[in-house]
BAVEXGU-737195 format. One record per residue (C-alpha): residue in one letter; x, y, z. Coordinates in steps of 0.25 Angstrom, whole numbers. Layout:
! BAVEXGU-737195
A  X  Y  Z $
...
***
This chain:
! BAVEXGU-737195
M  386  -99  -40 $
N  397  -93  -31 $
D  411  -96  -36 $
L  422  -95  -26 $
T  432  -87  -36 $
D  430  -76  -46 $
R  437  -71  -58 $
S  447  -62  -51 $
F  451  -74  -42 $
W  454  -83  -54 $
K  461  -71  -62 $
S  470  -68  -49 $
Y  472  -83  -46 $
W  477  -86  -61 $
E  485  -74  -62 $
S  492  -77  -48 $
K  496  -91  -53 $
K  510  -95  -58 $
N  515  -106  -66 $
L  502  -107  -74 $
I  509  -110  -87 $
F  515  -124  -89 $
N  516  -136  -98 $
I  503  -145  -93 $
Q  508  -160  -91 $
P  500  -172  -91 $
K  501  -173  -76 $
Y  497  -159  -74 $
E  489  -159  -60 $
L  475  -167  -63 $
G  479  -169  -78 $
P  481  -184  -76 $
L  467  -185  -70 $
V  461  -177  -81 $
S  468  -187  -91 $
R  463  -200  -84 $
I  449  -195  -83 $
I  448  -191  -98 $
S  455  -204  -102 $
G  448  -212  -113 $
Q  437  -201  -114 $
N  434  -195  -127 $
I  436  -180  -122 $
K  437  -171  -134 $
E  435  -157  -127 $
A  436  -153  -113 $
I  433  -140  -105 $
E  441  -136  -92 $
L  432  -127  -84 $
G  438  -117  -75 $
G  451  -122  -78 $
F  461  -110  -82 $
P  472  -110  -86 $
G  466  -123  -92 $
Y  477  -133  -88 $
Y  467  -145  -90 $
A  461  -140  -103 $
I  475  -138  -108 $
F  479  -152  -102 $
L  467  -159  -109 $
K  471  -152  -122 $
K  486  -155  -121 $
F  485  -170  -117 $
H  472  -175  -121 $
Q  469  -166  -134 $
I  456  -162  -129 $
D  450  -149  -134 $
S  450  -141  -121 $
T  442  -129  -116 $
L  445  -120  -103 $
L  434  -113  -97 $
D  436  -103  -86 $
Y  432  -91  -79 $
F  445  -84  -80 $
V  455  -86  -91 $
H  469  -80  -93 $
P  472  -82  -109 $
G  487  -79  -107 $
I  489  -90  -96 $
I  481  -101  -106 $
K  489  -97  -118 $
D  502  -98  -110 $
L  498  -111  -105 $
L  493  -117  -118 $
E  506  -113  -124 $
N  515  -119  -113 $
N  507  -133  -117 $
S  509  -132  -132 $
L  494  -128  -134 $
K  489  -117  -142 $
Q  479  -107  -137 $
D  467  -113  -145 $
D  470  -127  -140 $
I  460  -126  -128 $
T  448  -117  -128 $
V  447  -107  -116 $
I  434  -100  -112 $
E  434  -90  -101 $
A  420  -90  -95 $
D  412  -91  -83 $
L  408  -105  -81 $
F  395  -100  -75 $
S  390  -93  -87 $
Y  397  -100  -98 $
K  389  -108  -107 $
P  396  -119  -114 $
D  394  -121  -129 $
K  400  -135  -129 $
Q  402  -147  -120 $
Y  415  -155  -118 $
D  420  -169  -115 $
L  427  -164  -102 $
V  424  -154  -92 $
L  434  -152  -82 $
S  438  -142  -71 $
C  449  -142  -61 $
G  448  -134  -49 $
L  435  -126  -53 $
I  422  -131  -46 $
E  428  -129  -32 $
H  427  -114  -34 $
F  412  -113  -34 $
D  402  -114  -23 $
D  392  -122  -31 $
T  399  -135  -35 $
K  387  -140  -42 $
D  385  -129  -50 $
I  399  -128  -55 $
I  399  -142  -58 $
A  387  -141  -66 $
R  394  -130  -74 $
H  405  -140  -79 $
T  392  -150  -84 $
Q  389  -140  -95 $
F  402  -142  -102 $
L  401  -158  -102 $
N  396  -166  -114 $
T  388  -178  -112 $
G  398  -189  -108 $
A  409  -178  -104 $
T  418  -179  -92 $
L  417  -169  -81 $
L  431  -167  -72 $
I  431  -158  -60 $
T  443  -157  -51 $
I  444  -149  -39 $
P  453  -147  -27 $
N  450  -155  -14 $
F  451  -145  -2 $
R  444  -154  7 $
G  457  -161  12 $
V  472  -157  14 $
N  473  -148  3 $
G  461  -141  7 $
W  466  -139  22 $
V  479  -133  15 $
Q  470  -123  7 $
R  462  -119  19 $
N  474  -117  27 $
F  484  -111  17 $
D  475  -105  6 $
M  462  -101  11 $
P  458  -91  0 $
N  461  -103  -10 $
Y  452  -112  -1 $
E  441  -103  -1 $
K  440  -102  -16 $
H  436  -116  -16 $
N  422  -123  -14 $
I  427  -134  -3 $
S  414  -141  -3 $
A  415  -144  -18 $
M  427  -152  -15 $
D  418  -166  -13 $
P  418  -177  -21 $
K  405  -182  -18 $
L  399  -167  -19 $
L  405  -167  -33 $
T  399  -180  -37 $
D  385  -178  -32 $
I  385  -164  -40 $
C  389  -171  -53 $
I  378  -182  -51 $
Q  368  -171  -49 $
L  372  -164  -61 $
G  370  -177  -69 $
L  384  -181  -72 $
K  388  -196  -72 $
D  400  -204  -69 $
V  404  -194  -58 $
R  417  -195  -49 $
S  423  -187  -40 $
K  434  -190  -30 $
Y  446  -184  -23 $
Y  458  -184  -32 $
G  473  -184  -29 $
K  482  -190  -18 $
Y  486  -177  -12 $
S  490  -163  -13 $
V  489  -149  -7 $
W  492  -135  -13 $
L  491  -120  -12 $
E  486  -112  -24 $
N  496  -100  -21 $
K  507  -108  -15 $
T  518  -97  -18 $
E  511  -87  -10 $
K  511  -96  2 $
S  520  -95  14 $
T  533  -104  15 $
F  526  -110  27 $
T  513  -114  20 $
K  520  -119  7 $
A  529  -128  16 $
F  517  -133  24 $
V  508  -136  12 $
K  520  -143  5 $
A  522  -152  18 $
I  506  -155  18 $
W  508  -159  2 $
L  520  -168  6 $
V  514  -175  18 $
G  501  -178  9 $
K  509  -183  -2 $
V  517  -193  6 $
Y  504  -198  12 $
T  496  -200  -1 $
K  509  -207  -7 $
I  507  -217  4 $
I  492  -217  4 $
P  487  -212  -9 $
L  473  -209  -8 $
E  463  -198  -14 $
T  455  -193  -2 $
K  447  -179  2 $
F  458  -177  12 $
L  471  -178  3 $
S  466  -177  -12 $
P  468  -163  -19 $
Y  457  -164  -29 $
I  443  -169  -32 $
I  440  -175  -45 $
L  426  -175  -52 $
T  422  -183  -63 $
A  409  -184  -70 $
K  402  -187  -85 $
K  391  -181  -90 $
***
């Protein structure tokens, strides 16, 4: 297993980030999608893999009263403490596990296993998805989201943030590949698709030149106008890929 990042990368990544602490709202990023997917299901316990600072683990606890666990290779306790307090939650309202997913052996299974922006940081896509399945109860839901860098947003990353682009396994960003892997792993009700009408972004926007920020904003505006007229979810335009399956 060759991962494309290491602990020092994630330590530097999170310590360089600003505005990590905020009050999470029901419409937070992919929150509405998560809420829709779990609607009507009897989900009591969930785990977010590789999700530090735990926005979705907190989202599930705060808005769905689900017992949530966060597991990540790198955890900064102070950030999680401040984030929980900012969302009117106590420190023990979610369980936090700092561990390597490739050596950790779960002592329990969950009704929902989710990761958002995790699997694309590893070379062996089948292996990292298989790691998710060990946390699934029978009948449980698997939800994986990853960015789509095979369209306009990928072009932005390649041209304006190559170091970030190189931290991603672009071949993993293929709905058919993800579907085939889940079927091979014995999962059922597998669905994988491009998600979102349009978006582009830069990870470290504040560090970019004025020209770069203006140019990327112009690309964003043109795409938003186009998808307002023709609202399609496609490989070329959609910013995400969503994978769901059942055990």
